[in-house]
N, C-alpha and C positions, 0 to 999 in steps of 0.2 A: 504493500500500500504506500510505501515511500514514494513521494513525487505525485501522488494522486490527490485530487481535491476531495475533501471530506467536510461534513457538517458536524459540529460539536455542540451539543446542548449541555449547558452547565446547570448545576443545581440551583443557581440564582436566576434561572430562566433565560439567561443570555444565550443566543445561538450565534455561533461564528462559523464562517466558511473560509477555508484556507487550504493551502497545499501542505500536506504532511511532510515534515522534514525528518523527524525521528520519533520513536516511541519506545518505551521500555516495559519491563514486566509489571510495573506498577501503574501503567496507563498514563504516565507522564508523557506529554507530547510537545513537540515544537512545531509551530505552524508559521508559514510565511504567506505573504500576500493576503492577509485576512480581511474579511468584510464582516461587519456586524449586521444582523437581520433587522433589528429594531433600532434604527439610528436615532429616532426621537427620544427613546428611553435611555440610550447609552451614547450621547453625543461625544463624550470624551474618548470613545473608541475610534473616532474618525481619523485621528492622527497616528494610530497604532498600525504598523504594517506587519510586524513579526511578534510572536508571543510564545511564552512557555506556559503550558497548562498543567497544573498538578492533577494527577489522576484521581485523587479523592474528591475533586469538585466536578467531575464529569458525570453527567446523567446518561446521555446517549451519544453514540458515535454512529453517524449514518455514512455508509460507504456507497460508492457508485455501484449500480446493479451489475454492470458489465465486469466489475472487478471480482465478483464472487463466482467460484467454480461450483455450481450447484451439484453437478454429478459427483464431485469429490466429497462434498458434504453429505450427500445422500448415502454414498457407499460407506462412509465412516459411521453414520448413524445405524445403518444395517448391521455392520460388523459389531458395533457396541451392543445392539439389541440381541444379536445372536450369542454373544459372549455372556450377557446377563442371563439369557434363557438357559444356556448350557450350565451355568453355575446353579441356577435354581433347580434344574433337573437333577444335578448331582447331589444337591443337599436333600432333595425330596427322596432320592433313592437310598439314602443312608438311613 
């Protein structure tokens, strides 16, 4: 997702759109070329072009639809469901 445009909704209801520069395991993110969705409510954000967002303040991250490999996700979900079913069957047999 690095280099892709994402929408980030924060817990304070601010929504930012920007290019993802980096992200870590705590969901801390660096965005460049940001735009705020509600300029009237957050006019001070007009002068901000790049920002760091702490993961603990993130509510949602919306990624572009074309960036998601749906088949890969479905295969992973099927494998996980099969694994759980096999474990439950094994426990029931004991």
